[in-house]
C-alpha positions as CSV (number, residue, x, y, z in Angstrom):
1,X,85.9,76.4,72.8
2,X,89.6,76.8,73.4
3,X,89.6,80.4,72.0
4,X,86.2,81.3,73.4
5,X,87.2,83.5,76.3
6,X,86.7,87.2,77.3
7,X,89.3,87.3,80.0
8,X,92.6,85.5,80.7
9,X,93.6,85.4,84.3
10,X,97.2,84.6,85.0
11,X,98.7,83.4,88.2
12,X,101.8,85.4,88.9
13,X,104.6,83.5,90.7
14,X,105.6,80.4,88.8
15,X,103.6,81.4,85.7
16,X,104.6,84.9,84.6
17,X,107.8,85.0,86.5
18,X,110.1,82.1,87.4
19,X,110.0,82.9,91.1
20,X,108.7,79.8,92.9
21,X,112.1,78.0,92.7
22,X,113.7,81.0,94.4
23,X,111.0,81.3,97.1
24,X,111.1,77.5,97.8
25,X,114.9,77.5,98.1
26,X,114.8,80.5,100.5
27,X,112.0,79.0,102.6
28,X,113.9,75.7,102.9
29,X,116.9,77.6,104.2
30,X,114.9,79.8,106.6
31,X,113.0,76.8,108.0
32,X,116.4,74.9,108.5
33,X,117.5,77.8,110.8
34,X,114.7,76.6,113.1
35,X,115.4,72.9,112.7
36,X,112.6,72.2,110.3
37,X,113.9,70.0,107.5
38,X,111.9,70.0,104.3
39,X,112.9,69.7,100.6
40,X,111.8,71.5,97.4
41,X,109.3,68.8,96.5
42,X,107.6,69.2,99.9
43,X,107.4,72.9,99.4
44,X,105.8,72.4,95.9
45,X,103.3,69.9,97.1
46,X,102.2,71.7,100.3
47,X,102.9,75.4,100.0
48,X,102.7,76.3,96.3
49,X,100.0,78.8,95.5
50,X,99.1,79.5,99.2
51,X,99.3,82.7,101.1
52,X,101.9,83.3,103.8
53,X,99.4,82.9,106.8
54,X,98.3,79.5,105.3
55,X,101.9,78.4,105.1
56,X,102.5,79.4,108.7
57,X,99.4,77.5,109.8
58,X,100.6,74.4,107.9
59,X,104.0,74.6,109.5
60,X,102.4,74.9,112.9
61,X,100.1,71.9,112.3
62,X,102.7,69.7,110.6
63,X,105.7,70.3,112.9
64,X,104.1,71.5,116.1
65,X,106.2,74.7,116.2
66,X,105.4,78.4,116.2
67,X,108.0,80.4,114.2
68,X,109.3,83.5,116.0
69,X,107.9,86.9,115.4
70,X,110.7,88.1,113.2
71,X,110.6,85.0,110.9
72,X,108.4,86.6,108.2
73,X,110.3,89.8,108.0
74,X,113.6,88.0,107.8
75,X,112.3,85.6,105.1
76,X,110.8,88.4,103.0
77,X,113.9,90.6,103.2
78,X,116.2,87.7,102.1
79,X,113.6,86.8,99.4
80,X,113.4,90.3,97.9
81,X,117.2,90.4,97.9
82,X,117.3,87.1,96.0
83,X,114.7,88.3,93.6
84,X,116.7,91.4,92.8
85,X,119.6,89.2,91.8
86,X,117.8,86.2,90.2
87,X,114.2,86.9,89.2
88,X,113.4,86.5,85.5
89,X,110.3,86.6,83.3
90,X,109.1,83.2,82.1
91,X,110.3,82.5,78.6
92,X,107.8,83.5,75.9
93,X,105.6,85.5,78.2
94,X,106.1,89.0,76.8
95,X,105.6,87.9,73.2
96,X,102.4,86.1,74.1
97,X,101.0,89.1,76.1
98,X,101.8,91.6,73.3
99,X,99.9,89.5,70.8
100,X,96.7,88.9,72.9
101,X,93.5,90.5,71.7
102,X,91.4,89.8,74.8
103,X,91.8,91.4,78.2
104,X,94.2,89.8,80.7
105,X,95.0,90.3,84.4
106,X,96.7,88.6,87.4
107,X,95.2,86.8,90.4
108,X,97.8,85.9,93.0
109,X,98.3,84.9,96.6
110,X,101.3,87.3,96.8
111,X,101.0,90.7,98.4
112,X,100.5,93.9,96.3
113,X,104.0,95.2,97.3
114,X,105.6,92.0,96.1
115,X,103.7,91.9,92.8
116,X,104.5,95.5,92.0
117,X,108.2,95.0,92.9
118,X,108.5,91.8,90.9
119,X,106.7,93.3,87.8
120,X,109.2,96.2,87.9
121,X,112.1,93.9,88.1
122,X,111.1,91.9,84.9
123,X,109.5,94.7,82.9
124,X,105.8,93.7,83.2
125,X,104.4,96.8,84.8
126,X,103.6,98.5,81.5
127,X,101.7,95.4,80.3
128,X,99.6,94.9,83.4
129,X,99.5,98.2,85.3
130,X,97.0,97.8,88.1
131,X,95.2,94.9,86.6
132,X,95.9,92.4,89.4
133,X,94.0,90.9,92.3
134,X,95.8,89.7,95.5
135,X,94.7,87.5,98.4
136,X,94.3,90.6,100.6
137,X,91.2,91.5,98.6
138,X,89.2,88.3,99.6
139,X,88.4,86.5,102.8
140,X,89.4,83.1,101.5
141,X,92.5,82.4,99.4
142,X,93.2,79.5,97.1
143,X,91.9,76.8,96.8
144,X,88.6,78.7,97.4
145,X,87.3,80.4,94.3
146,X,87.1,83.9,95.8
147,X,90.3,85.3,94.3
148,X,89.3,84.3,90.8
149,X,85.8,85.5,91.2
150,X,87.0,88.8,92.4
151,X,89.3,89.2,89.4
152,X,86.5,88.4,87.0
153,X,84.2,90.8,88.9
154,X,86.7,93.7,88.6
155,X,87.0,93.0,84.9
156,X,83.2,92.8,84.4
157,X,83.4,89.3,82.9
158,X,81.3,86.2,83.7
159,X,83.3,83.4,85.3
160,X,82.3,81.0,82.5
161,X,84.0,83.3,80.0
162,X,87.4,83.2,81.9
163,X,90.5,81.2,81.2
164,X,92.9,80.7,84.1
165,X,96.6,79.9,83.7
166,X,97.9,78.2,86.9
167,X,100.8,76.2,88.1
168,X,99.7,75.3,91.6
169,X,97.2,72.6,92.9
170,X,95.3,75.1,95.1
171,X,95.1,77.5,92.1
172,X,93.7,74.8,89.8
173,X,91.1,73.8,92.3
174,X,90.1,77.4,93.0
175,X,89.7,78.2,89.3
176,X,87.6,75.1,88.7
177,X,85.5,75.9,91.8
178,X,84.9,79.4,90.3
179,X,83.4,77.8,87.2
180,X,86.3,78.8,84.9
181,X,88.4,77.0,82.4
182,X,91.9,76.3,83.9
183,X,95.0,75.2,82.1
184,X,98.1,73.9,84.0
185,X,101.4,75.7,83.2
186,X,104.2,73.2,83.9
187,X,107.2,75.2,82.7
188,X,108.4,76.7,85.9
189,X,111.8,75.6,87.3
190,X,110.1,74.6,90.5
191,X,108.2,71.8,88.7
192,X,111.1,70.4,86.8
193,X,111.1,66.6,87.3
194,X,108.1,66.8,89.7
195,X,104.9,64.8,88.9
196,X,101.9,66.2,90.6
197,X,99.3,64.1,88.9
198,X,98.5,62.1,92.0
199,X,97.9,65.2,94.1
200,X,95.7,67.0,91.5
201,X,92.6,64.9,92.1
202,X,90.8,67.3,89.8
203,X,92.3,67.7,86.4
204,X,92.8,71.0,84.5
205,X,91.2,71.1,81.0
206,X,94.6,71.4,79.3
207,X,98.3,71.9,80.1
208,X,101.4,73.3,78.5
209,X,105.1,73.8,79.4
210,X,106.1,76.8,77.3
211,X,104.3,80.0,76.4
212,X,105.1,79.4,72.7
213,X,102.4,76.7,72.9
214,X,99.6,79.0,74.0
215,X,98.7,80.5,70.6
216,X,98.3,77.0,69.2
217,X,96.0,75.9,72.1
218,X,93.9,79.1,71.9
219,X,94.4,80.8,68.5
220,X,91.3,83.0,69.1
221,X,93.1,84.9,71.9
222,X,95.7,86.3,69.5
223,X,96.0,88.5,66.5
224,X,95.9,86.7,63.2
225,X,99.1,86.5,61.3
226,X,101.2,88.2,64.1
């Protein structure tokens, strides 16, 4: 069963690229400018995997404050500058992708512009091309199943034949709601020392912390003897 898939759907931030720790640090700093004090663990538990409008709504509900009109632009500008300096591909990702014998794609809450920019920075563009689906393509983002169902639809693959690799709680819930297998990737810097078992409520079918483990979990996805 663990190798019986026709499509692998990867989340992007925190799975293929080690970006979430950068995003979280930058968001903590931006919120502090407006006297909202949160830490990295709060960001991971409440904002990880969610689109920007959802994050803003959460801030409004939790802290009773509407961020100024220029907040998003300032945050994104500083974030892209930080990415240009610090963003790296997750260890082992390239070797795994180059060995895979089944189609793969990305399903992400990030914007198309950010995905394309990040892929260029770490050299993933040639491996994925346009095979990604963003939250802008669906009405409901994670934890709704829509994003994953849209990715499967674009690839022409039944949901039951899809494997999703996710790091976030909303992503895991969304993939399970879509009727897909989902494995929890725990190797991102943003999850170091953080136990999210209590928040999961629904459990992924498997988990791993380094991409070197993936061929052992699902040997049917990879070339034999490579």
